[in-house]
N, CA, C and O of each residue as an XYZ file, in Angstrom:
340
protein
N       5.470      3.672      3.563
C       6.265      2.943      2.572
C       7.442      3.842      2.180
O       8.542      3.354      1.923
N       7.203      5.157      2.137
C       8.304      6.093      1.811
C       9.495      5.936      2.777
O      10.676      5.846      2.441
N       8.983      5.916      4.071
C       9.979      5.858      5.123
C      10.901      4.625      5.062
O      12.049      4.687      5.502
N      10.413      3.547      4.536
C      11.125      2.387      4.358
C      11.943      2.314      3.077
O      12.762      1.416      2.881
N      11.683      3.323      2.185
C      12.428      3.375      0.941
C      11.853      2.413     -0.080
O      12.544      2.046     -1.031
N      10.629      2.002      0.087
C      10.033      0.994     -0.793
C       8.808      1.662     -1.728
O       8.178      0.989     -2.543
N       8.603      2.891     -1.517
C       7.575      3.557     -2.256
C       7.819      5.081     -2.319
O       8.682      5.598     -1.609
N       7.042      5.813     -3.188
C       7.132      7.194     -3.275
C       6.493      7.845     -2.069
O       5.845      7.173     -1.267
N       6.663      9.097     -1.939
C       6.104      9.829     -0.752
C       4.557      9.836     -0.929
O       3.990     10.011     -2.008
N       3.951      9.624      0.258
C       2.387      9.522      0.283
C       1.846     10.862     -0.240
O       2.405     11.936     -0.015
N       0.753     10.725     -0.930
C      -0.034     11.875     -1.519
C      -1.407     11.795     -0.873
O      -2.173     10.885     -1.193
N      -1.753     12.727      0.039
C      -3.046     12.732      0.553
C      -4.172     12.756     -0.466
O      -4.012     13.440     -1.477
N      -5.260     12.094     -0.299
C      -6.278     11.967     -1.289
C      -6.779     13.349     -1.748
O      -7.053     13.502     -2.938
N      -6.908     14.313     -0.917
C      -7.334     15.646     -1.201
C      -6.378     16.402     -2.070
O      -6.766     17.298     -2.820
N      -5.041     16.012     -1.961
C      -4.102     16.674     -2.919
C      -3.665     15.789     -4.074
O      -2.719     16.126     -4.786
N      -4.300     14.727     -4.258
C      -3.911     13.758     -5.351
C      -4.414     14.380     -6.729
O      -5.591     14.673     -6.940
N      -3.434     14.533     -7.585
C      -3.720     14.972     -9.019
C      -3.263     13.947     -9.938
O      -2.489     13.078     -9.538
N      -3.695     13.976    -11.191
C      -3.284     13.099    -12.274
C      -1.780     13.200    -12.315
O      -1.100     12.184    -12.171
N      -1.226     14.401    -12.509
C       0.285     14.549    -12.663
C       1.001     13.981    -11.498
O       2.027     13.325    -11.675
N       0.484     14.210    -10.236
C       1.201     13.756     -9.012
C       1.139     12.286     -8.989
O       2.134     11.677     -8.597
N       0.034     11.609     -9.382
C       0.044     10.227     -9.425
C       0.881      9.596    -10.452
O       1.502      8.561    -10.216
N       0.912     10.196    -11.588
C       1.761      9.794    -12.728
C       3.302      9.825    -12.218
O       4.088      8.908    -12.460
N       3.607     10.887    -11.547
C       5.044     11.144    -11.087
C       5.332     10.040    -10.051
O       6.405      9.439    -10.110
N       4.436      9.753     -9.122
C       4.709      8.708     -8.094
C       4.818      7.332     -8.786
O       5.759      6.600     -8.476
N       3.939      6.949     -9.676
C       4.038      5.668    -10.348
C       5.306      5.567    -11.136
O       5.962      4.526    -11.169
N       5.642      6.649    -11.763
C       6.869      6.629    -12.611
C       8.110      6.436    -11.756
O       9.019      5.695    -12.132
N       8.154      7.102    -10.600
C       9.219      6.943     -9.640
C       9.277      5.495     -9.170
O      10.351      4.894     -9.202
N       8.109      4.885     -8.715
C       8.110      3.534     -8.242
C       8.601      2.506     -9.280
O       9.282      1.533     -8.959
N       8.209      2.781    -10.568
C       8.702      1.894    -11.600
C      10.224      2.053    -12.075
O      10.892      1.107    -12.493
N      10.643      3.240    -11.969
C      12.103      3.535    -12.496
C      13.202      3.568    -11.478
O      14.363      3.389    -11.846
N      12.913      3.780    -10.248
C      13.905      3.896     -9.108
C      14.389      2.512     -8.774
O      13.680      1.773     -8.091
N      15.587      2.118     -9.231
C      16.039      0.701     -8.954
C      16.269      0.496     -7.516
O      15.947     -0.578     -7.007
N      16.781      1.403     -6.843
C      17.017      1.178     -5.352
C      15.616      0.986     -4.661
O      15.542      0.170     -3.743
N      14.613      1.622     -5.012
C      13.340      1.533     -4.459
C      12.762      0.174     -4.779
O      12.199     -0.494     -3.912
N      12.905     -0.239     -6.046
C      12.384     -1.608     -6.487
C      13.141     -2.641     -5.765
O      12.520     -3.641     -5.404
N      14.442     -2.538     -5.494
C      15.111     -3.611     -4.850
C      14.752     -3.733     -3.397
O      14.718     -4.842     -2.864
N      14.488     -2.644     -2.748
C      14.092     -2.556     -1.331
C      12.675     -3.153     -1.237
O      12.374     -3.907     -0.311
N      11.812     -2.808     -2.206
C      10.456     -3.279     -2.173
C      10.434     -4.776     -2.420
O       9.573     -5.446     -1.850
N      11.296     -5.341     -3.210
C      11.365     -6.755     -3.513
C      11.817     -7.470     -2.268
O      11.276     -8.527     -1.942
N      12.825     -6.916     -1.535
C      13.311     -7.512     -0.300
C      12.263     -7.513      0.777
O      12.111     -8.463      1.544
N      11.555     -6.427      0.806
C      10.487     -6.318      1.886
C       9.344     -7.325      1.543
O       8.765     -7.918      2.452
N       9.034     -7.510      0.290
C       7.994     -8.478     -0.103
C       8.470     -9.855      0.262
O       7.655    -10.652      0.727
N       9.623    -10.170      0.102
C      10.174    -11.515      0.445
C      10.104    -11.649      1.991
O       9.751    -12.730      2.462
N      10.414    -10.637      2.786
C      10.271    -10.809      4.227
C       8.887    -10.916      4.652
O       8.625    -11.679      5.581
N       7.955    -10.236      4.080
C       6.605    -10.267      4.404
C       6.040    -11.644      4.059
O       5.283    -12.199      4.856
N       6.381    -12.219      2.893
C       5.879    -13.502      2.501
C       6.420    -14.600      3.338
O       5.767    -15.625      3.536
N       7.613    -14.402      3.835
C       8.239    -15.421      4.710
C       7.737    -15.511      6.205
O       7.961    -16.469      6.944
N       7.031    -14.386      6.542
C       6.545    -14.439      7.961
C       5.202    -15.149      7.971
O       4.436    -15.090      7.009
N       4.922    -15.857      9.140
C       3.559    -16.496      9.259
C       2.503    -15.459      9.302
O       2.561    -14.554     10.135
N       1.525    -15.552      8.426
C       0.470    -14.516      8.308
C       0.987    -13.088      7.969
O       0.365    -12.067      8.261
N       2.196    -13.114      7.319
C       2.767    -11.722      6.929
C       1.856    -11.008      6.027
O       1.602     -9.820      6.226
N       1.337    -11.677      5.022
C       0.546    -10.980      3.922
C      -0.712    -10.480      4.657
O      -1.069     -9.304      4.587
N      -1.364    -11.411      5.360
C      -2.584    -10.956      6.104
C      -2.371     -9.752      7.035
O      -3.208     -8.852      7.090
N      -1.261     -9.742      7.757
C      -0.949     -8.603      8.553
C      -0.636     -7.361      7.852
O      -0.989     -6.267      8.293
N       0.080     -7.524      6.669
C       0.386     -6.379      5.856
C      -1.018     -5.741      5.246
O      -1.214     -4.526      5.217
N      -1.850     -6.601      4.824
C      -3.142     -6.124      4.340
C      -3.913     -5.367      5.427
O      -4.544     -4.345      5.157
N      -3.851     -5.879      6.641
C      -4.537     -5.289      7.771
C      -3.973     -3.886      8.028
O      -4.723     -2.917      8.141
N      -2.643     -3.794      8.118
C      -2.039     -2.459      8.307
C      -2.398     -1.443      7.227
O      -2.629     -0.266      7.501
N      -2.436     -1.941      5.990
C      -2.735     -0.978      4.818
C      -4.231     -0.595      4.985
O      -4.595      0.571      4.831
N      -5.066     -1.566      5.292
C      -6.512     -1.182      5.542
C      -6.691     -0.175      6.620
O      -7.402      0.812      6.431
N      -6.056     -0.392      7.775
C      -6.119      0.543      8.897
C      -5.640      1.915      8.507
O      -6.232      2.909      8.929
N      -4.566      2.012      7.701
C      -4.055      3.217      7.220
C      -5.171      3.928      6.281
O      -5.448      5.121      6.405
N      -5.731      3.145      5.410
C      -6.768      3.773      4.603
C      -7.965      4.258      5.382
O      -8.550      5.279      5.021
N      -8.358      3.559      6.449
C      -9.453      3.947      7.235
C      -9.118      5.291      7.967
O      -9.983      6.163      8.048
N      -7.905      5.460      8.485
C      -7.471      6.729      8.994
C      -7.447      7.850      8.021
O      -7.684      8.997      8.397
N      -7.163      7.559      6.756
C      -7.083      8.608      5.734
C      -8.505      8.985      5.247
O      -8.775     10.160      4.999
N      -9.420      7.986      5.109
C     -10.699      8.297      4.536
C     -11.699      7.399      5.162
O     -12.159      6.480      4.484
N     -12.073      7.571      6.363
C     -12.963      6.661      7.112
C     -14.391      6.581      6.536
O     -15.134      5.645      6.829
N     -14.769      7.595      5.698
C     -16.247      7.610      5.284
C     -16.309      6.956      3.806
O     -17.393      6.942      3.223
N     -15.251      6.460      3.248
C     -15.386      5.985      1.896
C     -15.482      4.414      1.902
O     -14.978      3.751      2.809
N     -16.129      3.874      0.883
C     -16.261      2.428      0.756
C     -14.927      1.820      0.339
O     -14.133      2.432     -0.374
N     -14.722      0.664      0.782
C     -13.523     -0.132      0.345
C     -13.829     -1.579      0.403
O     -14.756     -2.009      1.090
N     -13.057     -2.335     -0.314
C     -13.210     -3.782     -0.230
C     -12.154     -4.392      0.606
O     -10.968     -4.140      0.395
N     -12.560     -5.219      1.588
C     -11.620     -5.839      2.545
C     -11.665     -7.345      2.241
O     -12.724     -7.953      2.084
N     -10.483     -7.890      2.170
C     -10.453     -9.312      1.966
C      -9.064     -9.870      2.342
O      -8.081     -9.129      2.376
N      -9.000    -11.146      2.615
C      -7.743    -11.808      2.983
C      -7.942    -13.322      2.702
O      -9.026    -13.792      2.355
N      -6.890    -13.995      2.865
C      -6.928    -15.498      2.606
C      -8.067    -16.165      3.447
O      -8.208    -16.006      4.659
N      -8.852    -16.926      2.648
C     -10.021    -17.486      3.352
C     -11.162    -16.626      3.792
O     -12.079    -17.119      4.449
N     -11.148    -15.401      3.468
C     -12.175    -14.458      3.761
C     -13.048    -14.158      2.587
O     -12.576    -14.185      1.450
N     -14.339    -13.866      2.818
C     -15.120    -13.369      1.754
C     -14.948    -11.869      1.593
O     -14.577    -11.179      2.543
N     -15.223    -11.345      0.361
C     -15.066     -9.915      0.116
C     -16.234     -9.227      0.810
O     -17.382     -9.657      0.697
N     -15.942     -8.212      1.490
C     -16.987     -7.428      2.207
C     -16.846     -5.927      1.796
O     -15.745     -5.442      1.537
N     -17.904     -5.279      1.753
C     -17.829     -3.839      1.410
C     -18.270     -3.132      2.728
O     -19.330     -3.391      3.297
N     -17.407     -2.263      3.140
C     -17.687     -1.425      4.301
C     -18.057     -0.049      3.910
O     -17.516      0.480      2.938
N     -18.973      0.574      4.636
C     -19.288      2.080      4.356
C     -19.078      2.818      5.617
O     -19.263      4.035      5.658
C-alpha cells in the first residue's frame, strides 16, 4: 500500500509498537494526498468485476506470508466466515 501511496509504510508485526501504530494511523488520517490516492484506488477496485474479492484475497495472502501460524478470519461476498489456524 505504501508503494502505491495509499497507506503508511508497513510495520512488521514483531516491530509493531503502540507509538508506531499511532503514528501510522495518524499519517493515514491526516495526509491528504494519501487519502485522495486511497479514495481513487478504492473506486477503481470497486469498479472492477470481483475487484473487492480479489483485493481481499491479496490482503489475506500477504497476511499469511507475514504470520502463517496465526488465526485469522477469512470471508468474502457469499462466503461463510471461516477460522484458519
